N, C-alpha and C positions, 0 to 999 in steps of 0.2 A: 543458428546466426551468432554463435558463442561471442563473448567477447566486445558486442558491438552496441551493447548498455540499452537495450531495445527493451529487458525486463524492467528497468530501471525509471524507463521514462514512461512505460505504461503506467507504473506503480505511482511516480509523481503526476503524472494528468488524472490519473482516478482521484487520488486523496486532494487534488485543486479542485477539479470538478464537484468534488462531495463537500468541499467547505464552501464551492460558493452555491450553493444547492441549501444552504443553512446546519449541514449536519456539522455535529462538535467534534466527535469519535468517530474514527474507523476501523475494525479489525478484520485480521484476516486470517486465514490457515495457510499451513505448509507443512506436506508430510517431512519428518525430520530425517529421513533419507534422502530427500531431493536439496542436496546441499546447494545448489542453484539457487534455488526457490528460494533458500533461507537468506544467502545472501543478498539477494536482489531487496526485499523489504528490508533488511537490516540496513543496504547502501541506501534507501529513501527515505531512513530516518524512524521507520518502526521500531519498537520495543519489544522484546520478546516477554510475554508476558506469562504464560503457561504453557507446558505441555502434557498432553493428553493422551491416552488411550484410545482410540476411536476406531472400531473397525478390526481391531486385531492390528492396528499400526498407531505408532508414536506420531502424534499431530503437535507441531509447534502453533500457539496462537497468537500473532501479533497485533500490537496497539498502535494507534497515532491518534494523539490529540489536535484535531484541526485548529482551532481556536488559537494555538500557539505558533502554529505554522505562518511562512509570509506568505502575507493573502497575493495571490496573480490577477493583475487586472483584466477585467473579460473585457474580449472586443467587443463594440458597440453594434447592436443589432441592425439589419437591413432593415430598409423600409420600403417593404413591396405594397 
């Protein structure tokens, strides 16, 4: 589904959930040759931290500081 922003929505939802759980940072890898994955993380606000060789491939490591991100509101929990 190229061009539907599904990857960006997933990255944003994952970082929002990590923030609500109290994490301060989030780190994700993306194989350098996978330009679509790299664009997703960059579009979601992740910063490229380092490129490393892992298992014979170049891997970009991205980081995101969650405590500086906008805080989404968590829906009220249902009372069952």
